[in-house]
C-alpha positions as CSV (number, residue, x, y, z in Angstrom):
1,M,0.1,0.1,0.0
2,A,1.2,3.3,-1.0
3,K,2.4,5.7,1.8
4,V,0.4,8.7,2.2
5,P,2.4,12.0,1.9
6,P,2.7,14.0,5.1
7,S,1.5,17.2,3.4
8,M,-2.0,15.4,2.5
9,V,-2.3,14.0,6.1
10,R,-1.9,17.5,7.8
11,N,-4.2,19.1,5.1
12,G,-6.6,16.1,5.8
13,Y,-6.6,17.3,9.5
14,V,-6.7,21.0,8.7
15,Y,-9.5,21.0,6.4
16,G,-11.7,18.2,8.3
17,A,-11.2,20.5,11.4
18,K,-12.6,23.4,9.3
19,L,-15.7,21.5,8.1
20,I,-16.4,20.4,11.6
21,R,-16.5,24.1,12.7
22,K,-19.1,24.9,10.3
23,L,-21.6,22.3,11.3
24,P,-23.8,22.3,13.7
25,N,-22.1,20.9,17.0
26,N,-24.8,18.9,18.7
27,I,-25.5,16.8,15.5
28,V,-21.6,16.3,14.7
29,S,-20.8,15.2,18.1
30,K,-23.5,12.4,18.3
31,G,-22.6,11.2,15.0
32,V,-19.3,10.7,15.6
33,F,-19.8,9.0,19.1
34,H,-22.3,6.4,17.4
35,L,-19.6,5.7,14.4
36,G,-16.9,5.7,16.9
37,K,-18.6,2.7,18.6
38,L,-18.0,0.7,15.6
39,A,-14.1,1.4,15.4
40,P,-13.1,-1.5,17.5
41,D,-14.7,-3.9,15.0
42,F,-12.1,-2.9,12.4
43,L,-8.9,-2.0,14.9
44,T,-8.9,-5.2,16.5
45,S,-5.3,-4.8,17.8
46,K,-6.3,-1.5,19.4
47,H,-9.7,-3.4,20.6
48,D,-7.5,-5.8,22.6
49,I,-5.1,-3.3,24.2
50,V,-8.1,-1.2,25.3
51,A,-10.1,-4.1,26.7
52,K,-7.2,-5.5,28.8
53,H,-6.9,-1.5,30.2
54,M,-10.5,-1.8,30.9
55,R,-10.5,-5.2,32.5
56,R,-7.9,-3.4,35.1
57,V,-10.2,-0.7,35.7
58,L,-13.2,-2.4,36.3
59,G,-11.8,-5.5,38.1
60,N,-11.6,-9.1,37.8
61,D,-15.4,-9.3,38.5
62,A,-16.3,-7.6,35.1
63,D,-18.1,-10.2,32.6
64,E,-17.1,-9.7,28.9
65,K,-20.3,-7.8,28.3
66,E,-19.3,-5.0,30.4
67,V,-16.1,-4.8,29.2
68,E,-17.1,-4.9,25.6
69,K,-19.3,-2.0,26.2
70,Y,-16.6,0.2,27.9
71,V,-14.3,-0.5,24.8
72,K,-16.6,0.6,22.4
73,E,-17.6,3.6,24.3
74,A,-13.8,4.4,24.9
75,F,-13.5,4.9,21.2
76,A,-16.6,6.5,20.7
77,S,-15.4,9.2,23.2
78,Y,-12.0,9.7,21.9
79,A,-13.8,10.2,18.3
80,K,-15.7,12.8,20.3
81,Y,-12.8,14.2,21.8
82,W,-11.2,14.9,18.3
83,I,-14.6,16.8,17.3
84,E,-14.8,18.9,20.3
85,G,-11.2,19.9,20.2
86,A,-12.0,21.7,16.7
87,Q,-15.4,23.0,17.8
88,V,-14.3,24.7,20.8
89,L,-12.5,27.2,18.8
90,T,-15.6,28.5,17.5
91,W,-17.2,29.0,21.1
92,P,-17.6,32.7,22.1
93,Q,-15.3,33.3,25.3
94,D,-18.4,33.5,27.6
95,K,-19.6,30.0,26.3
96,L,-16.3,28.5,27.1
97,E,-16.5,29.9,30.6
98,R,-19.9,28.4,31.1
99,A,-19.4,25.2,29.4
100,L,-17.3,23.8,32.6
101,V,-17.8,23.2,36.1
102,C,-14.8,22.8,38.3
103,E,-14.5,20.9,41.5
104,G,-11.5,21.8,43.6
105,F,-10.3,25.0,41.7
106,S,-9.2,26.7,44.5
107,N,-6.4,24.0,44.7
108,I,-4.9,25.9,41.9
109,T,-6.0,29.3,42.5
110,E,-4.6,29.6,46.2
111,A,-1.4,28.6,45.2
112,V,-0.9,30.5,42.1
113,D,-2.4,33.6,43.9
114,K,0.0,33.3,46.3
115,G,2.8,33.3,43.7
116,Q,3.4,29.5,44.2
117,G,3.7,27.3,41.0
118,V,1.2,24.6,40.6
119,V,2.1,21.2,38.8
120,V,-1.2,19.3,37.4
121,A,-0.5,15.7,36.9
122,L,-3.1,14.4,34.2
123,A,-4.3,11.0,32.5
124,H,-5.6,11.4,29.0
125,L,-8.9,11.4,30.5
126,G,-12.0,13.4,28.6
127,N,-11.1,16.4,27.2
128,W,-8.1,17.6,29.3
129,E,-7.7,20.5,26.5
130,V,-10.9,22.1,27.1
131,G,-10.0,22.1,30.9
132,G,-6.8,24.1,29.9
133,A,-8.6,26.5,27.7
134,W,-11.2,27.4,30.5
135,L,-8.4,27.8,33.1
136,A,-6.8,30.5,30.6
137,R,-10.1,32.2,30.5
138,K,-10.3,32.6,34.3
139,G,-6.7,34.1,34.4
140,Y,-4.7,30.5,35.0
141,P,-3.2,29.6,31.8
142,M,-1.4,26.2,31.6
143,W,2.0,25.4,30.0
144,T,2.2,21.6,28.8
145,V,4.5,19.5,27.0
146,A,3.5,17.7,23.6
147,E,5.7,14.7,21.8
148,V,6.8,16.0,18.3
149,L,4.9,14.1,15.6
150,E,6.8,12.7,12.5
151,T,4.0,13.9,10.1
152,E,5.6,17.5,8.5
153,G,3.8,20.4,9.7
154,L,1.0,18.3,11.8
155,F,2.7,19.3,15.1
156,E,2.7,22.8,14.4
157,F,-1.0,22.8,13.3
158,F,-1.9,21.0,16.8
159,V,0.3,23.6,18.5
160,E,-1.5,26.5,16.8
161,Q,-5.0,24.9,17.6
162,R,-3.9,24.6,21.4
163,E,-2.5,28.1,21.6
164,L,-5.4,29.3,20.3
165,L,-7.4,28.2,23.1
166,G,-5.0,29.6,25.7
167,L,-2.4,26.7,26.5
168,K,1.1,27.0,25.9
169,I,2.5,24.3,24.2
170,L,6.4,23.0,24.2
171,P,7.9,20.3,22.3
172,L,9.4,17.7,24.0
173,A,13.5,18.8,23.9
174,K,16.6,18.6,26.4
175,D,15.7,22.2,27.7
176,T,12.0,21.6,28.2
177,G,12.2,21.2,32.1
178,T,14.3,24.1,32.7
179,I,11.7,26.3,30.8
180,L,8.9,24.6,33.0
181,A,10.8,25.1,36.0
182,K,11.4,28.6,35.5
183,H,7.6,29.2,34.6
184,L,6.5,27.3,38.2
185,K,9.1,29.4,40.3
186,E,7.2,32.7,38.5
187,G,3.9,31.1,39.9
188,G,2.8,29.6,36.6
189,V,0.6,26.3,35.9
190,V,2.2,23.4,34.5
191,G,0.1,20.5,33.1
192,L,1.5,17.0,32.5
193,L,0.3,13.9,31.0
194,C,1.5,11.2,33.1
195,D,-0.1,7.9,32.8
196,R,2.0,6.4,30.2
197,D,5.7,6.2,30.3
198,I,6.3,7.3,26.9
199,Q,10.1,7.5,26.8
200,G,10.9,4.6,29.2
201,G,12.9,4.6,32.1
202,G,10.3,6.0,34.7
203,V,9.3,5.2,38.1
204,E,8.1,1.6,39.0
205,V,4.6,1.8,40.5
206,E,1.8,-0.2,41.0
207,F,-1.0,0.8,38.7
208,F,-4.4,-0.9,38.6
209,G,-2.9,-3.5,40.7
210,E,-0.1,-4.4,38.2
211,K,3.5,-2.8,38.3
212,T,4.4,-0.6,35.5
213,T,6.4,2.7,35.0
214,L,5.2,6.2,34.9
215,P,7.2,9.2,34.1
216,P,8.9,11.0,37.1
217,G,8.5,14.6,35.9
218,P,5.5,15.9,37.7
219,A,6.8,14.9,40.9
220,M,10.4,16.0,39.8
221,L,9.3,19.4,39.0
222,A,7.2,20.0,42.3
223,Y,9.9,18.9,44.2
224,R,12.5,20.9,42.6
225,C,10.5,24.1,42.4
226,K,8.8,23.9,45.5
227,A,5.6,24.1,43.8
228,R,2.1,22.5,44.5
229,L,1.3,19.2,43.2
230,V,-2.4,18.1,42.3
231,T,-3.9,15.3,40.1
232,A,-6.9,16.3,38.0
233,G,-9.4,14.9,35.4
234,I,-12.2,16.2,33.3
235,Y,-15.2,14.3,32.4
236,T,-17.9,15.0,29.6
237,G,-21.7,15.0,30.5
238,Q,-21.4,15.0,34.2
239,A,-21.8,18.5,35.1
240,G,-24.5,21.4,35.0
241,G,-22.2,23.7,32.8
242,E,-23.4,24.7,29.5
243,T,-22.2,21.6,27.5
244,G,-21.9,19.5,30.7
245,Y,-18.1,19.4,31.5
246,L,-17.1,18.5,34.7
247,A,-13.4,18.9,36.0
248,V,-12.3,17.8,39.1
249,V,-8.9,18.9,40.9
250,N,-7.8,17.0,43.7
251,N,-6.3,18.1,47.2
252,P,-2.7,18.9,47.0
253,I,-0.4,16.2,47.6
254,E,2.1,16.5,50.6
255,I,5.4,16.9,49.5
256,N,8.5,16.3,52.0
257,F,10.9,18.7,51.0
258,G,13.4,17.4,53.1
259,A,13.6,14.0,51.7
260,K,16.0,12.7,49.3
261,L,15.3,13.5,46.1
262,R,15.0,10.3,44.4
263,E,13.2,8.3,47.3
264,E,10.4,11.3,47.4
265,V,9.9,11.4,43.4
266,N,9.6,7.6,43.8
267,R,7.1,8.1,46.6
268,L,5.1,11.2,44.8
269,T,4.8,9.2,41.8
270,Q,3.3,6.3,43.2
271,V,0.7,8.4,45.1
272,I,0.0,10.0,41.8
273,A,-0.7,6.7,40.1
274,K,-3.1,5.9,43.1
275,E,-4.9,9.3,42.4
276,L,-4.9,8.8,38.9
277,E,-6.5,5.5,39.3
278,G,-9.6,7.1,41.3
279,L,-10.0,9.7,38.5
280,I,-10.0,7.1,35.7
281,R,-12.8,4.7,37.6
282,R,-15.1,7.6,37.6
283,A,-15.6,7.4,34.0
284,P,-13.3,4.5,32.5
285,S,-14.7,4.8,29.0
286,E,-13.3,8.6,29.0
287,W,-10.0,7.1,29.5
288,H,-8.1,7.7,26.1
289,L,-5.3,5.4,26.1
290,F,-4.9,2.9,23.0
291,Q,-1.0,1.7,23.5
292,P,0.3,-0.9,25.7
293,N,1.2,0.6,29.2
294,W,2.2,-2.7,31.1
295,P,4.9,-5.0,30.7
296,S,2.1,-8.1,30.4
297,D,0.4,-6.1,27.4
298,S,3.5,-6.6,25.0
299,N,4.1,-10.1,26.3
300,S,0.6,-11.6,25.4
C-alpha cells in the first residue's frame, strides 16, 4: 500500500477541522460518537489493548459484556474528543467559561495567587484541553508538553490550535524541563500527562494492581521548584455547565521537601498513580489510552 504523503495527512486534519466547525455541534458530536463505537470492530489490535485496560479498571469481577461496552464507549469518546477539540475554537469566550464546572478549583488558585507554581498531573482522560482553555479564560493559563509528531507540519498545526485555546505548548526537548521550572518558580501552572511512560525509564509503580512505570516529571518538577502538586481529571456530560463538562482537581499532595530527591520522587509518583486510578474509575470510557501500558500488554 502506498504511503500517504505527510502534506496530505496535515491537509486532511486542517480541512476536516474547518468543516467540523461549520456544522452544528450537537449533530456532529452525536454522529461521531455513534460511528466511533464501530471502530473496535475494525481496529482489532487496539480493541484488544483497550479491553485489557478496561479489565484492570473494572476489576476481575467484570464480565465480558461489560468490558466490551466500555471498550466501544472509549473509542466513541475518543472520536468525540477530537471533534470537540476542533469545535471549541468557534465558541464565544463567555460560552467557554460557562461550559465547565470545576470541583477543587481553589486547589490551583490559592497557590498561584500566593506566587507558588502548580503542577497538575493528568491522565488521558476526557477533553483535558477544554479544561486548559477554561483555566486560561479564568486567568490561570496552563503550560504543557507535547511529543513532536513525525508528520511534517502536523505538530505545528496542533500547537497552533491549542495555543488559540490559551494553552502554551512546548515540544519535548532537552531544555523543556528548565523552561517549565522557570515558569513554575514564577508562579505558573504546568499540566503534564503522566499515565503513560512514553520515553521509558520511569518510576516503577503499582497501577491498577499491576507493576509498570510512569514518568517522574510531575513529582520531580514539583519537588525541585517547591510547587504545589495536584492530580486532576475532566469528564463530559457529568456537570451542569452549558456543555456538561466537569473538572475535578484533587487536594494537594503533601511533599516532603526535606527528603532525598529520588526517594521522594518515587513516593510521589506512586501517590499520583493511586489518585489517577480514582479519577479514571470515575469514568473508564473516557480514558483515552490505546497503547500498551504494562509489560504484560506486550508479552501476551
